[in-house]
Residue, then its C-alpha position, 0 to 999 in steps of 0.5 A: m828194838s822189839l819190846a815184846r822181848i823185854r819183860i819186867l818181873a817186879v816184886g810187890k804191888v804199887r800202892k800209890a795212885w800217882l805212881r800207878d798213873g805214871i806206870a800206866l801212862y808208860r805201859r800204854r806207850l810200850p805195847g807188848l812189854e810185859v810186866v809180871e808182879l810177884r809177891n812180896a816175901t823174903p828176898e830168898r823167896e822173891a829170888a825163887a819167884i823170879r827164877a820161876a817166871l824166867r822163861p828158858d830164852e831169857q837173859l836175867v837183868v837185875l836192878t841193883e844200885e851196885g850195878q852198871c849205871l848208864g846214860s839214856v843214849d848208852l842204855a839204848a845202844r846196850l839194849a840194841e846190842q843185846q837183842s842183836t846178838g844170837g841165842a838167848n836175846r830176850l831180857a827180863f829185868a827183875i826188880g826187888g821188893s823193899e828189901g832188894l834182891a838176894p845176893d845169889l840172884r844178883s850173882e846169877a844175872s847176866w847184867r846188873l843195872s843201876l838206875s841211880p846210885l841212890t837207893l830207890p823204892h821199888e815202886l819208883a824203880r818200876l816207873l823209871l825203868l819204864e820211862q827209860l825203856y820207852r826213852a830207849q825205844t824213841i832214841l833207837q827209832g830216831g823219835p823226838y822224845h829224847r833231847g839229849 
């Protein structure tokens, strides 16, 4: 799995130092993975910014509590499968702001993913997604990080 083929489009800045530290740790472990921060606004304006940031060859994956909830091994397999198919096989994970993602953007996504059935603050969702992407990478590479 090439994480250079994955981007995170995240609404808002991370303000809490402990979250910034955790995010920085996983970004160092995931060289090539790009995180694009978008400005907080209304869900409709955030959706427009996410659409504008999407590349033509990217599939949109939205993080939403109504999305598919996968275990770490299943997530790794899904990422590997997504990236092994032909055509538009880049992924852009969208994390909404405090009001969540606009319903029309959620319906446009090729995949809806849930990190948990719980509602999470968008800053924490960013950290959890980065950790799970790192875990997925190590699972696919056979590394010792995941001890499922």
